[in-house]
Structure formats: C-alpha cells, structure tokens
Backbone and ligand atoms as CSV (ligand in chain L), in Angstrom:
chain,resi,resn,atom,element,x,y,z
A,1,MET,N,N,-100.804,75.065,135.247
A,1,MET,CA,C,-100.157,73.757,135.172
A,1,MET,C,C,-99.102,73.754,134.053
A,2,LYS,N,N,-97.951,73.156,134.328
A,2,LYS,CA,C,-96.873,73.105,133.328
A,2,LYS,C,C,-97.302,72.295,132.094
A,3,LYS,N,N,-96.751,72.643,130.961
A,3,LYS,CA,C,-97.146,71.943,129.722
A,3,LYS,C,C,-96.646,70.493,129.696
A,4,ASP,N,N,-95.708,70.170,130.598
A,4,ASP,CA,C,-95.209,68.790,130.686
A,4,ASP,C,C,-96.247,67.826,131.260
A,5,PHE,N,N,-97.296,68.394,131.867
A,5,PHE,CA,C,-98.279,67.532,132.532
A,5,PHE,C,C,-99.572,67.452,131.732
A,6,ASP,N,N,-100.191,66.260,131.732
A,6,ASP,CA,C,-101.495,66.071,131.095
A,6,ASP,C,C,-102.615,66.584,131.984
A,7,ARG,N,N,-102.544,66.188,133.263
A,7,ARG,CA,C,-103.600,66.593,134.203
A,7,ARG,C,C,-103.147,66.328,135.641
A,8,VAL,N,N,-103.874,66.928,136.573
A,8,VAL,CA,C,-103.648,66.627,137.993
A,8,VAL,C,C,-104.316,65.286,138.261
A,9,LEU,N,N,-103.572,64.360,138.828
A,9,LEU,CA,C,-104.183,63.075,139.175
A,9,LEU,C,C,-104.706,63.115,140.612
A,10,ILE,N,N,-103.859,63.645,141.527
A,10,ILE,CA,C,-104.267,63.746,142.935
A,10,ILE,C,C,-103.863,65.133,143.438
A,11,SER,N,N,-104.839,65.894,143.885
A,11,SER,CA,C,-104.570,67.282,144.313
A,11,SER,C,C,-103.885,67.301,145.680
A,12,LYS,N,N,-103.326,68.444,146.024
A,12,LYS,CA,C,-102.655,68.527,147.325
A,12,LYS,C,C,-103.647,68.386,148.472
A,13,GLU,N,N,-104.884,68.806,148.259
A,13,GLU,CA,C,-105.916,68.650,149.300
A,13,GLU,C,C,-106.264,67.163,149.485
A,14,GLN,N,N,-106.361,66.451,148.374
A,14,GLN,CA,C,-106.650,65.001,148.471
A,14,GLN,C,C,-105.499,64.270,149.155
A,15,ILE,N,N,-104.276,64.665,148.814
A,15,ILE,CA,C,-103.102,64.034,149.448
A,15,ILE,C,C,-103.141,64.282,150.951
A,16,ALA,N,N,-103.354,65.539,151.339
A,16,ALA,CA,C,-103.328,65.891,152.764
A,16,ALA,C,C,-104.407,65.132,153.531
A,17,ALA,N,N,-105.604,65.027,152.942
A,17,ALA,CA,C,-106.707,64.340,153.622
A,17,ALA,C,C,-106.389,62.851,153.810
A,18,ARG,N,N,-105.833,62.249,152.775
A,18,ARG,CA,C,-105.523,60.807,152.858
A,18,ARG,C,C,-104.371,60.551,153.835
A,19,VAL,N,N,-103.385,61.459,153.831
A,19,VAL,CA,C,-102.257,61.316,154.763
A,19,VAL,C,C,-102.767,61.359,156.204
A,20,LYS,N,N,-103.705,62.242,156.481
A,20,LYS,CA,C,-104.294,62.332,157.831
A,20,LYS,C,C,-104.977,61.025,158.213
A,21,GLU,N,N,-105.733,60.459,157.281
A,21,GLU,CA,C,-106.433,59.191,157.562
A,21,GLU,C,C,-105.431,58.072,157.844
A,22,LEU,N,N,-104.386,58.013,157.024
A,22,LEU,CA,C,-103.377,56.955,157.204
A,22,LEU,C,C,-102.669,57.124,158.547
A,23,ALA,N,N,-102.368,58.361,158.912
A,23,ALA,CA,C,-101.681,58.625,160.188
A,23,ALA,C,C,-102.565,58.183,161.351
A,24,ALA,N,N,-103.861,58.442,161.252
A,24,ALA,CA,C,-104.785,58.050,162.326
A,24,ALA,C,C,-104.843,56.517,162.438
A,25,THR,N,N,-104.845,55.835,161.304
A,25,THR,CA,C,-104.854,54.368,161.307
A,25,THR,C,C,-103.583,53.823,161.951
A,26,LEU,N,N,-102.445,54.396,161.567
A,26,LEU,CA,C,-101.168,53.933,162.135
A,26,LEU,C,C,-101.097,54.232,163.630
A,27,ASP,N,N,-101.607,55.392,164.042
A,27,ASP,CA,C,-101.650,55.734,165.471
A,27,ASP,C,C,-102.387,54.647,166.250
A,28,ARG,N,N,-103.495,54.193,165.679
A,28,ARG,CA,C,-104.296,53.139,166.331
A,28,ARG,C,C,-103.568,51.806,166.306
A,29,ASP,N,N,-103.068,51.423,165.134
A,29,ASP,CA,C,-102.454,50.092,164.984
A,29,ASP,C,C,-101.159,49.948,165.791
A,30,TYR,N,N,-100.462,51.052,166.005
A,30,TYR,CA,C,-99.173,50.985,166.721
A,30,TYR,C,C,-99.241,51.617,168.114
A,31,ALA,N,N,-100.446,51.774,168.637
A,31,ALA,CA,C,-100.604,52.349,169.977
A,31,ALA,C,C,-99.823,51.503,170.984
A,32,GLY,N,N,-99.077,52.157,171.858
A,32,GLY,CA,C,-98.304,51.444,172.886
A,32,GLY,C,C,-96.969,50.927,172.392
A,33,LYS,N,N,-96.688,51.132,171.089
A,33,LYS,CA,C,-95.389,50.721,170.536
A,33,LYS,C,C,-94.646,51.972,170.088
A,34,LYS,N,N,-93.395,51.786,169.723
A,34,LYS,CA,C,-92.648,52.921,169.173
A,34,LYS,C,C,-92.087,52.470,167.825
A,35,PRO,N,N,-92.912,52.535,166.772
A,35,PRO,CA,C,-92.470,52.017,165.477
A,35,PRO,C,C,-91.312,52.816,164.876
A,36,LEU,N,N,-90.514,52.096,164.114
A,36,LEU,CA,C,-89.414,52.737,163.377
A,36,LEU,C,C,-89.858,52.887,161.921
A,37,PHE,N,N,-89.987,54.117,161.478
A,37,PHE,CA,C,-90.383,54.384,160.096
A,37,PHE,C,C,-89.134,54.546,159.239
A,38,ILE,N,N,-89.100,53.815,158.139
A,38,ILE,CA,C,-87.946,53.893,157.242
A,38,ILE,C,C,-88.350,54.585,155.949
A,39,CYS,N,N,-87.701,55.704,155.694
A,39,CYS,CA,C,-87.951,56.483,154.485
A,39,CYS,C,C,-87.061,55.947,153.373
A,40,ILE,N,N,-87.679,55.531,152.273
A,40,ILE,CA,C,-86.908,55.052,151.133
A,40,ILE,C,C,-86.673,56.231,150.192
A,41,LEU,N,N,-85.443,56.718,150.239
A,41,LEU,CA,C,-85.081,57.910,149.462
A,41,LEU,C,C,-85.108,57.593,147.967
A,42,LYS,N,N,-85.388,58.572,147.128
A,42,LYS,CA,C,-85.769,59.903,147.543
A,42,LYS,C,C,-87.268,60.144,147.386
A,43,GLY,N,N,-87.907,59.267,146.607
A,43,GLY,CA,C,-89.302,59.515,146.240
A,43,GLY,C,C,-90.267,59.684,147.399
A,44,SER,N,N,-90.003,58.998,148.538
A,44,SER,CA,C,-91.006,59.020,149.605
A,44,SER,C,C,-90.791,60.139,150.615
A,45,VAL,N,N,-89.851,61.031,150.347
A,45,VAL,CA,C,-89.478,62.008,151.378
A,45,VAL,C,C,-90.626,62.947,151.773
A,46,MET,N,N,-91.420,63.392,150.819
A,46,MET,CA,C,-92.536,64.313,151.139
A,46,MET,C,C,-93.616,63.569,151.935
A,47,PHE,N,N,-93.975,62.396,151.440
A,47,PHE,CA,C,-94.992,61.575,152.098
A,47,PHE,C,C,-94.550,61.216,153.518
A,48,PHE,N,N,-93.314,60.795,153.654
A,48,PHE,CA,C,-92.733,60.410,154.943
A,48,PHE,C,C,-92.846,61.562,155.955
A,49,ALA,N,N,-92.413,62.735,155.539
A,49,ALA,CA,C,-92.416,63.895,156.446
A,49,ALA,C,C,-93.845,64.281,156.825
A,50,ASP,N,N,-94.745,64.302,155.854
A,50,ASP,CA,C,-96.128,64.701,156.140
A,50,ASP,C,C,-96.830,63.662,157.012
A,51,LEU,N,N,-96.586,62.386,156.732
A,51,LEU,CA,C,-97.220,61.307,157.494
A,51,LEU,C,C,-96.773,61.340,158.961
A,52,LEU,N,N,-95.469,61.444,159.170
A,52,LEU,CA,C,-94.961,61.413,160.542
A,52,LEU,C,C,-95.348,62.659,161.327
A,53,ARG,N,N,-95.495,63.756,160.611
A,53,ARG,CA,C,-95.929,64.998,161.265
A,53,ARG,C,C,-97.366,64.881,161.758
A,54,GLU,N,N,-98.173,64.087,161.053
A,54,GLU,CA,C,-99.580,63.912,161.435
A,54,GLU,C,C,-99.760,62.884,162.547
A,55,MET,N,N,-98.732,62.066,162.793
A,55,MET,CA,C,-98.886,61.019,163.798
A,55,MET,C,C,-98.680,61.581,165.200
A,56,THR,N,N,-99.350,60.964,166.180
A,56,THR,CA,C,-99.249,61.488,167.540
A,56,THR,C,C,-98.468,60.552,168.469
A,57,ILE,N,N,-98.341,59.263,168.110
A,57,ILE,CA,C,-97.560,58.364,168.964
A,57,ILE,C,C,-96.061,58.601,168.730
A,58,ASP,N,N,-95.238,58.130,169.649
A,58,ASP,CA,C,-93.785,58.281,169.495
A,58,ASP,C,C,-93.295,57.361,168.378
A,59,CYS,N,N,-92.488,57.909,167.496
A,59,CYS,CA,C,-91.947,57.131,166.382
A,59,CYS,C,C,-90.444,57.387,166.282
A,60,GLU,N,N,-89.764,56.457,165.628
A,60,GLU,CA,C,-88.361,56.697,165.274
A,60,GLU,C,C,-88.271,56.760,163.767
A,61,MET,N,N,-87.211,57.343,163.258
A,61,MET,CA,C,-87.034,57.366,161.804
A,61,MET,C,C,-85.607,57.023,161.399
A,62,ASP,N,N,-85.520,56.403,160.238
A,62,ASP,CA,C,-84.204,56.133,159.629
A,62,ASP,C,C,-84.394,56.199,158.113
A,63,PHE,N,N,-83.292,56.194,157.404
A,63,PHE,CA,C,-83.345,56.436,155.957
A,63,PHE,C,C,-82.524,55.406,155.204
A,64,MET,N,N,-83.037,55.060,154.057
A,64,MET,CA,C,-82.361,54.077,153.225
A,64,MET,C,C,-82.460,54.547,151.787
A,65,SER,N,N,-81.446,54.253,150.997
A,65,SER,CA,C,-81.507,54.624,149.594
A,65,SER,C,C,-81.268,53.393,148.746
A,66,ILE,N,N,-82.207,53.184,147.844
A,66,ILE,CA,C,-82.204,51.992,147.002
A,66,ILE,C,C,-82.543,52.451,145.604
A,67,SER,N,N,-81.949,51.866,144.610
A,67,SER,CA,C,-82.334,52.268,143.271
A,67,SER,C,C,-82.549,51.081,142.369
A,68,SER,N,N,-83.665,51.116,141.651
A,68,SER,CA,C,-83.900,50.044,140.676
A,68,SER,C,C,-84.109,50.635,139.296
A,69,TYR,N,N,-84.222,51.958,139.218
A,69,TYR,CA,C,-84.594,52.578,137.948
A,69,TYR,C,C,-83.451,53.267,137.224
A,70,GLY,N,N,-82.515,53.835,137.965
A,70,GLY,CA,C,-81.484,54.661,137.327
A,70,GLY,C,C,-82.145,55.788,136.579
A,71,GLY,N,N,-81.748,56.061,135.366
A,71,GLY,CA,C,-82.368,57.135,134.584
A,71,GLY,C,C,-83.531,56.628,133.740
A,72,ALA,N,N,-83.805,55.349,133.816
A,72,ALA,CA,C,-84.821,54.764,132.937
A,72,ALA,C,C,-86.223,54.973,133.495
A,73,SER,N,N,-87.221,54.884,132.631
A,73,SER,CA,C,-88.596,55.067,133.095
A,73,SER,C,C,-89.223,53.728,133.478
A,74,LYS,N,N,-88.528,52.639,133.197
A,74,LYS,CA,C,-89.050,51.323,133.586
A,74,LYS,C,C,-88.028,50.598,134.452
A,75,SER,N,N,-88.511,49.807,135.406
A,75,SER,CA,C,-87.621,49.088,136.303
A,75,SER,C,C,-86.773,48.077,135.537
A,76,SER,N,N,-85.479,48.041,135.862
A,76,SER,CA,C,-84.594,47.085,135.210
A,76,SER,C,C,-84.655,45.739,135.925
A,77,GLY,N,N,-85.281,45.734,137.111
A,77,GLY,CA,C,-85.370,44.501,137.868
A,77,GLY,C,C,-84.185,44.323,138.813
A,78,GLU,N,N,-83.135,45.112,138.596
A,78,GLU,CA,C,-81.977,45.022,139.482
A,78,GLU,C,C,-82.116,46.051,140.588
A,79,VAL,N,N,-81.821,45.639,141.805
A,79,VAL,CA,C,-81.940,46.552,142.932
A,79,VAL,C,C,-80.558,46.810,143.511
A,80,GLN,N,N,-80.264,48.062,143.738
A,80,GLN,CA,C,-78.952,48.450,144.265
A,80,GLN,C,C,-79.140,49.113,145.623
A,81,LEU,N,N,-78.391,48.686,146.626
A,81,LEU,CA,C,-78.449,49.334,147.939
A,81,LEU,C,C,-77.407,50.447,147.957
A,82,ILE,N,N,-77.875,51.682,148.024
A,82,ILE,CA,C,-76.962,52.833,147.952
A,82,ILE,C,C,-76.599,53.352,149.347
A,83,LYS,N,N,-77.617,53.397,150.219
A,83,LYS,CA,C,-77.351,53.794,151.610
A,83,LYS,C,C,-78.156,52.899,152.536
A,84,ASP,N,N,-77.470,52.275,153.474
A,84,ASP,CA,C,-78.135,51.392,154.434
A,84,ASP,C,C,-78.607,52.200,155.650
A,85,LEU,N,N,-79.363,51.552,156.520
A,85,LEU,CA,C,-79.829,52.176,157.759
A,85,LEU,C,C,-78.647,52.503,158.653
A,86,ASP,N,N,-78.836,53.479,159.540
A,86,ASP,CA,C,-77.754,53.834,160.470
A,86,ASP,C,C,-77.746,52.942,161.707
A,87,HIS,N,N,-78.922,52.350,162.033
A,87,HIS,CA,C,-79.028,51.601,163.288
A,87,HIS,C,C,-79.632,50.210,163.082
A,88,SER,N,N,-79.426,49.380,164.085
A,88,SER,CA,C,-79.995,48.025,164.077
A,88,SER,C,C,-81.522,48.100,164.183
A,89,ILE,N,N,-82.215,47.140,163.549
A,89,ILE,CA,C,-83.682,47.097,163.666
A,89,ILE,C,C,-84.116,45.886,164.494
A,90,SER,N,N,-83.172,45.227,165.137
A,90,SER,CA,C,-83.480,44.040,165.921
A,90,SER,C,C,-84.537,44.357,166.993
A,91,GLY,N,N,-85.609,43.590,167.000
A,91,GLY,CA,C,-86.672,43.760,167.995
A,91,GLY,C,C,-87.619,44.921,167.720
A,92,LYS,N,N,-87.420,45.624,166.645
A,92,LYS,CA,C,-88.250,46.816,166.380
A,92,LYS,C,C,-89.427,46.520,165.459
A,93,ASP,N,N,-90.483,47.320,165.638
A,93,ASP,CA,C,-91.622,47.278,164.718
A,93,ASP,C,C,-91.336,48.268,163.601
A,94,VAL,N,N,-91.023,47.701,162.435
A,94,VAL,CA,C,-90.556,48.515,161.317
A,94,VAL,C,C,-91.694,48.793,160.333
A,95,VAL,N,N,-91.765,50.018,159.867
A,95,VAL,CA,C,-92.718,50.377,158.807
A,95,VAL,C,C,-91.930,51.015,157.664
A,96,ILE,N,N,-91.945,50.344,156.516
A,96,ILE,CA,C,-91.252,50.869,155.335
A,96,ILE,C,C,-92.184,51.860,154.646
A,97,VAL,N,N,-91.689,53.054,154.377
A,97,VAL,CA,C,-92.527,54.081,153.742
A,97,VAL,C,C,-92.063,54.309,152.300
A,98,GLU,N,N,-92.944,54.022,151.361
A,98,GLU,CA,C,-92.637,54.179,149.941
A,98,GLU,C,C,-93.579,55.182,149.295
A,99,ASP,N,N,-93.138,55.750,148.191
A,99,ASP,CA,C,-94.031,56.638,147.428
A,99,ASP,C,C,-94.892,55.834,146.468
A,100,ILE,N,N,-94.295,54.805,145.846
A,100,ILE,CA,C,-95.050,54.066,144.830
A,100,ILE,C,C,-94.555,52.622,144.734
A,101,ILE,N,N,-95.488,51.709,144.521
A,101,ILE,CA,C,-95.124,50.324,144.196
A,101,ILE,C,C,-95.571,50.066,142.766
A,102,ASP,N,N,-94.616,49.627,141.978
A,102,ASP,CA,C,-94.837,49.416,140.566
A,102,ASP,C,C,-94.682,47.900,140.321
A,103,SER,N,N,-93.511,47.454,139.869
A,103,SER,CA,C,-93.303,46.019,139.668
A,103,SER,C,C,-93.305,45.268,141.001
A,104,GLY,N,N,-92.927,45.971,142.080
A,104,GLY,CA,C,-92.809,45.333,143.393
A,104,GLY,C,C,-91.406,44.822,143.675
A,105,ASN,N,N,-90.505,44.956,142.697
A,105,ASN,CA,C,-89.129,44.462,142.866
A,105,ASN,C,C,-88.402,45.092,144.044
A,106,THR,N,N,-88.492,46.409,144.140
A,106,THR,CA,C,-87.746,47.134,145.171
A,106,THR,C,C,-88.168,46.671,146.567
A,107,LEU,N,N,-89.489,46.645,146.798
A,107,LEU,CA,C,-89.970,46.297,148.131
A,107,LEU,C,C,-89.819,44.822,148.449
A,108,SER,N,N,-89.877,44.008,147.429
A,108,SER,CA,C,-89.711,42.591,147.662
A,108,SER,C,C,-88.278,42.324,148.155
A,109,TYR,N,N,-87.326,42.967,147.507
A,109,TYR,CA,C,-85.921,42.876,147.914
A,109,TYR,C,C,-85.734,43.442,149.331
A,110,LEU,N,N,-86.320,44.609,149.532
A,110,LEU,CA,C,-86.133,45.306,150.804
A,110,LEU,C,C,-86.767,44.570,151.977
A,111,LYS,N,N,-87.951,44.041,151.759
A,111,LYS,CA,C,-88.637,43.334,152.838
A,111,LYS,C,C,-87.829,42.100,153.243
A,112,ARG,N,N,-87.323,41.393,152.255
A,112,ARG,CA,C,-86.495,40.210,152.531
A,112,ARG,C,C,-85.252,40.611,153.331
A,113,LEU,N,N,-84.617,41.687,152.899
A,113,LEU,CA,C,-83.405,42.163,153.572
A,113,LEU,C,C,-83.692,42.519,155.034
A,114,LEU,N,N,-84.773,43.271,155.255
A,114,LEU,CA,C,-85.067,43.716,156.619
A,114,LEU,C,C,-85.535,42.558,157.505
A,115,LEU,N,N,-86.288,41.631,156.937
A,115,LEU,CA,C,-86.741,40.475,157.731
A,115,LEU,C,C,-85.572,39.618,158.199
A,116,SER,N,N,-84.454,39.680,157.461
A,116,SER,CA,C,-83.286,38.885,157.858
A,116,SER,C,C,-82.538,39.518,159.042
A,117,ARG,N,N,-82.980,40.704,159.465
A,117,ARG,CA,C,-82.275,41.413,160.547
A,117,ARG,C,C,-82.990,41.332,161.897
A,118,ASP,N,N,-83.894,40.369,162.042
A,118,ASP,CA,C,-84.518,40.084,163.330
A,118,ASP,C,C,-85.415,41.196,163.917
A,119,PRO,N,N,-86.224,41.857,163.077
A,119,PRO,CA,C,-87.139,42.870,163.624
A,119,PRO,C,C,-88.334,42.190,164.295
A,120,ALA,N,N,-89.103,42.923,165.123
A,120,ALA,CA,C,-90.329,42.359,165.705
A,120,ALA,C,C,-91.373,42.200,164.607
A,121,SER,N,N,-91.435,43.167,163.691
A,121,SER,CA,C,-92.383,43.099,162.575
A,121,SER,C,C,-91.923,44.025,161.459
A,122,VAL,N,N,-92.377,43.733,160.239
A,122,VAL,CA,C,-92.101,44.624,159.101
A,122,VAL,C,C,-93.396,44.821,158.315
A,123,LYS,N,N,-93.843,46.056,158.218
A,123,LYS,CA,C,-95.032,46.374,157.413
A,123,LYS,C,C,-94.640,47.417,156.374
A,124,ILE,N,N,-95.499,47.536,155.377
A,124,ILE,CA,C,-95.234,48.476,154.283
A,124,ILE,C,C,-96.377,49.470,154.181
A,125,ILE,N,N,-96.035,50.738,153.997
A,125,ILE,CA,C,-97.040,51.733,153.625
A,125,ILE,C,C,-96.570,52.412,152.353
A,126,THR,N,N,-97.475,52.514,151.390
A,126,THR,CA,C,-97.130,53.215,150.154
A,126,THR,C,C,-98.198,54.255,149.852
A,127,LEU,N,N,-97.772,55.394,149.359
A,127,LEU,CA,C,-98.754,56.415,148.994
A,127,LEU,C,C,-99.537,55.961,147.768
A,128,LEU,N,N,-98.804,55.442,146.768
A,128,LEU,CA,C,-99.449,55.033,145.513
A,128,LEU,C,C,-99.175,53.570,145.227
A,129,ASP,N,N,-100.162,52.904,144.683
A,129,ASP,CA,C,-100.001,51.505,144.310
A,129,ASP,C,C,-100.518,51.328,142.886
A,130,LYS,N,N,-99.680,50.693,142.050
A,130,LYS,CA,C,-100.059,50.392,140.663
A,130,LYS,C,C,-100.108,48.884,140.514
A,131,PRO,N,N,-101.171,48.238,141.003
A,131,PRO,CA,C,-101.211,46.765,141.013
A,131,PRO,C,C,-101.092,46.125,139.627
A,132,GLU,N,N,-101.583,46.828,138.603
A,132,GLU,CA,C,-101.497,46.303,137.221
A,132,GLU,C,C,-100.082,45.986,136.779
A,133,ARG,N,N,-99.104,46.677,137.355
A,133,ARG,CA,C,-97.724,46.549,136.913
A,133,ARG,C,C,-96.930,45.482,137.661
A,134,ARG,N,N,-97.551,44.855,138.636
A,134,ARG,CA,C,-96.823,43.937,139.513
A,134,ARG,C,C,-96.249,42.735,138.762
A,135,THR,N,N,-94.967,42.457,138.988
A,135,THR,CA,C,-94.355,41.256,138.399
A,135,THR,C,C,-93.955,40.258,139.486
A,136,VAL,N,N,-93.994,40.700,140.745
A,136,VAL,CA,C,-93.704,39.780,141.854
A,136,VAL,C,C,-94.879,39.822,142.838
A,137,ASN,N,N,-94.968,38.799,143.671
A,137,ASN,CA,C,-96.074,38.716,144.615
A,137,ASN,C,C,-95.771,39.586,145.840
A,138,LEU,N,N,-96.243,40.796,145.815
A,138,LEU,CA,C,-95.927,41.733,146.893
A,138,LEU,C,C,-97.139,42.626,147.136
A,139,SER,N,N,-97.589,42.721,148.387
A,139,SER,CA,C,-98.687,43.653,148.646
A,139,SER,C,C,-98.312,44.553,149.809
A,140,SER,N,N,-98.939,45.728,149.817
A,140,SER,CA,C,-98.645,46.723,150.840
A,140,SER,C,C,-99.694,46.626,151.940
A,141,ASP,N,N,-99.274,46.824,153.180
A,141,ASP,CA,C,-100.206,46.748,154.298
A,141,ASP,C,C,-101.102,47.978,154.360
A,142,TYR,N,N,-100.574,49.115,153.947
A,142,TYR,CA,C,-101.337,50.368,153.929
A,142,TYR,C,C,-101.099,51.048,152.575
A,143,VAL,N,N,-102.193,51.504,151.961
A,143,VAL,CA,C,-102.091,52.137,150.640
A,143,VAL,C,C,-102.850,53.458,150.652
A,144,GLY,N,N,-102.212,54.499,150.132
A,144,GLY,CA,C,-102.888,55.795,150.016
A,144,GLY,C,C,-103.902,55.780,148.889
A,145,PHE,N,N,-103.418,55.549,147.668
A,145,PHE,CA,C,-104.279,55.548,146.487
A,145,PHE,C,C,-103.851,54.432,145.536
A,146,VAL,N,N,-104.827,53.689,145.048
A,146,VAL,CA,C,-104.563,52.729,143.970
A,146,VAL,C,C,-104.741,53.506,142.670
A,147,ILE,N,N,-103.740,53.424,141.789
A,147,ILE,CA,C,-103.818,54.201,140.542
A,147,ILE,C,C,-103.648,53.308,139.316
A,148,GLU,N,N,-104.052,53.853,138.176
A,148,GLU,CA,C,-103.902,53.159,136.892
A,148,GLU,C,C,-102.430,53.198,136.470
A,149,ASP,N,N,-102.135,52.467,135.421
A,149,ASP,CA,C,-100.765,52.438,134.917
A,149,ASP,C,C,-100.469,53.682,134.077
A,150,GLU,N,N,-100.222,54.788,134.772
A,150,GLU,CA,C,-99.868,56.037,134.094
A,150,GLU,C,C,-98.581,56.551,134.736
A,151,PHE,N,N,-97.826,57.342,134.003
A,151,PHE,CA,C,-96.573,57.873,134.529
A,151,PHE,C,C,-96.870,59.099,135.392
A,152,VAL,N,N,-96.642,58.958,136.698
A,152,VAL,CA,C,-96.984,60.060,137.601
A,152,VAL,C,C,-95.735,60.699,138.207
A,153,VAL,N,N,-95.829,61.993,138.423
A,153,VAL,CA,C,-94.723,62.756,139.015
A,153,VAL,C,C,-95.288,63.762,140.017
A,154,GLY,N,N,-94.377,64.312,140.835
A,154,GLY,CA,C,-94.759,65.329,141.812
A,154,GLY,C,C,-94.857,64.736,143.206
A,155,TYR,N,N,-94.850,65.589,144.232
A,155,TYR,CA,C,-94.931,65.184,145.638
A,155,TYR,C,C,-93.886,64.089,145.921
A,156,GLY,N,N,-92.667,64.351,145.467
A,156,GLY,CA,C,-91.554,63.418,145.694
A,156,GLY,C,C,-91.216,62.571,144.485
A,157,LEU,N,N,-92.211,62.295,143.633
A,157,LEU,CA,C,-91.973,61.405,142.487
A,157,LEU,C,C,-91.351,62.172,141.324
A,158,ASP,N,N,-90.383,61.524,140.677
A,158,ASP,CA,C,-89.632,62.230,139.630
A,158,ASP,C,C,-89.737,61.567,138.273
A,159,TYR,N,N,-89.324,62.311,137.274
A,159,TYR,CA,C,-88.907,61.724,136.004
A,159,TYR,C,C,-87.518,62.277,135.751
A,160,ASP,N,N,-86.494,61.404,135.753
A,160,ASP,CA,C,-85.121,61.858,135.554
A,160,ASP,C,C,-84.763,62.988,136.530
A,161,GLN,N,N,-85.143,62.841,137.777
A,161,GLN,CA,C,-84.873,63.761,138.897
A,161,GLN,C,C,-85.689,65.057,138.865
A,162,ALA,N,N,-86.507,65.275,137.852
A,162,ALA,CA,C,-87.312,66.505,137.797
A,162,ALA,C,C,-88.682,66.295,138.440
A,163,TYR,N,N,-89.327,67.373,138.794
A,163,TYR,CA,C,-90.725,67.464,139.275
A,163,TYR,C,C,-90.954,66.997,140.711
A,164,ARG,N,N,-89.903,66.638,141.447
A,164,ARG,CA,C,-90.121,66.104,142.801
A,164,ARG,C,C,-90.774,67.127,143.725
A,165,THR,N,N,-90.538,68.407,143.490
A,165,THR,CA,C,-91.031,69.425,144.424
A,165,THR,C,C,-92.408,69.970,144.047
A,166,GLU,N,N,-93.027,69.427,143.027
A,166,GLU,CA,C,-94.406,69.826,142.689
A,166,GLU,C,C,-95.325,69.423,143.847
A,167,LYS,N,N,-96.326,70.265,144.121
A,167,LYS,CA,C,-97.185,70.018,145.296
A,167,LYS,C,C,-98.279,68.979,145.041
A,168,GLU,N,N,-98.653,68.813,143.781
A,168,GLU,CA,C,-99.716,67.863,143.457
A,168,GLU,C,C,-99.102,66.685,142.692
A,169,ILE,N,N,-99.866,65.640,142.517
A,169,ILE,CA,C,-99.387,64.513,141.719
A,169,ILE,C,C,-100.028,64.628,140.332
A,170,TYR,N,N,-99.159,64.662,139.324
A,170,TYR,CA,C,-99.606,64.866,137.942
A,170,TYR,C,C,-99.350,63.635,137.095
A,171,VAL,N,N,-100.128,63.501,136.016
A,171,VAL,CA,C,-99.807,62.535,134.972
A,171,VAL,C,C,-98.874,63.258,134.003
A,172,LEU,N,N,-97.702,62.659,133.776
A,172,LEU,CA,C,-96.709,63.261,132.882
A,172,LEU,C,C,-97.116,63.034,131.424
A,173,SER,N,N,-96.958,64.057,130.605
A,173,SER,CA,C,-97.287,63.911,129.181
A,173,SER,C,C,-96.346,62.906,128.527
A,174,ARG,N,N,-96.890,62.107,127.662
A,174,ARG,CA,C,-96.077,61.114,126.945
A,174,ARG,C,C,-94.926,61.760,126.195
A,175,SER,N,N,-95.182,62.959,125.672
A,175,SER,CA,C,-94.150,63.639,124.849
A,175,SER,C,C,-92.865,63.875,125.651
A,176,VAL,N,N,-92.958,63.936,126.975
A,176,VAL,CA,C,-91.771,64.189,127.798
A,176,VAL,C,C,-90.863,62.955,127.848
A,177,TYR,N,N,-91.465,61.785,128.028
A,177,TYR,CA,C,-90.606,60.594,128.186
A,177,TYR,C,C,-90.493,59.754,126.927
A,178,GLU,N,N,-91.200,60.137,125.884
A,178,GLU,CA,C,-91.069,59.362,124.635
A,178,GLU,C,C,-90.175,60.048,123.627
A,179,LYS,N,N,-89.573,61.222,124.034
A,179,LYS,CA,C,-88.723,61.881,123.039
A,179,LYS,C,C,-87.289,61.370,123.095
L,1,LIG,C1,C,-89.110,54.181,142.747
L,1,LIG,C2,C,-90.028,54.143,143.965
L,1,LIG,C3,C,-89.862,52.741,144.472
L,1,LIG,C4,C,-89.627,51.948,143.209
L,1,LIG,C5,C,-90.891,51.266,142.826
L,1,LIG,O1,O,-87.811,54.450,143.166
L,1,LIG,O2,O,-89.646,55.080,144.930
L,1,LIG,O3,O,-88.750,52.611,145.327
L,1,LIG,O4,O,-89.230,52.868,142.196
L,1,LIG,O5,O,-90.742,50.488,141.673
L,1,LIG,P1,P,-90.816,48.906,141.675
L,1,LIG,O6,O,-92.047,48.502,142.443
L,1,LIG,O7,O,-90.935,48.597,140.194
L,1,LIG,O8,O,-89.571,48.351,142.258
L,1,LIG,P2,P,-86.622,54.955,142.223
L,1,LIG,O9,O,-85.669,53.819,142.012
L,1,LIG,O10,O,-87.199,55.611,141.001
L,1,LIG,O11,O,-85.868,56.017,143.133
L,1,LIG,P3,P,-86.394,57.406,143.801
L,1,LIG,O12,O,-87.301,57.027,144.949
L,1,LIG,O13,O,-85.135,58.071,144.263
L,1,LIG,O14,O,-87.129,58.189,142.733
C-alpha cells in the first residue's frame, strides 16, 4: 500500500460483490424498461462501467461532467456544468450514477436540472454515501456503502486528480491534503 494511504476502506472484492448486488436489484426494478444510465464524470467512471457490465437488461448510457470541487478538498457549493448530455431524456427512465454524495449539492442541482427535461423518472445510485456531511435535503435511491466522514480515494475517486486508477478504496492520509 502506498504511504499516502492510511488504510484500505473497501477492498476490490467487497466493491465487486456489492456492484453485483446493486446490478441484480436494478435488473429487477427496471425489468421491461430500457433505463438510461448517466455517468457523472469523472469520479463515477469505474463504478459506472462495472455496474453496467453486470446488468443483464438493455440499458442506454450518456455522460455528463459537472464540477463543484475544482482543486479544493471541500465543496464550494457552486456547481458548474462542463459537459451536458448528448441526447434528450424526454420520456426516459433515468438513473444518475455517482461515485460519492457528500454535501449533496451536486446531485441536488443535477436532479433539478434533469427533472426539468420531462423524463419518465429520475433515480440516483451512488457507490458511496457520507450522510454526515449533507448540507441539503438529498437522498440516494440506491447506495453501495454508507461511510464515515473520511477522505477517500481510489476506484475513480481522486485527490487533485491523483489515485483514480487505484483498484481499492483507501482512506487518504491527512498529511497529503493538509500540507
Ligand atoms: C465529486 C463527486 C460528486 C460530488 C459530490 O465530484 O463525484 O459529483 O463531488 O460532492 P457533493 O455531494 O458535496 O456535491 P468532483 O466535483 O470532485 O469531480 P470528479 O467526479 O471529476 O472527481
């Protein structure tokens, strides 16, 4: 393990097992439909790919890029739309795929935006949820793991763009972001 990390929080085996369970739940809940999964770049890219690979029903995918953090380790509360969807979501069953919900600002903004576009439904799935940090009233329909308020990286999650390609989810050492 790299010296930048305190410990493994969620192993790759735990991630894979939970992703399988979530995919099976979504397969059941969306049976007979063709949901549109929206990947919120860049943090959710690993989760998105693994989740959709495990699903057996027909799905569509699109990508959106939103930023609320910039280079900072805490949300500024401002949300910026960097890349919009390529296609209309009118009449579609939309599932927003996130890596983590922290303050809830990003998803609260995004859910409002997507609901204004006349979809059949909008649900949220997040791999990680940090309910302690919530500043807005926002809950996820599907959650992989509820975690404590610790700085986590790996499996798509970054600190200043680093560590996204790590296979496990680690707690980042304080010395890395407090220097
Ligand atoms: C992260 C994460 C969520 C958001 C959650 O994105 O992917 O989108 O922050 O925080 P919030 O609940 O406080 O709004 P980030 O802006 O770091 O971009 P990234 O996915 O490219 O890492």
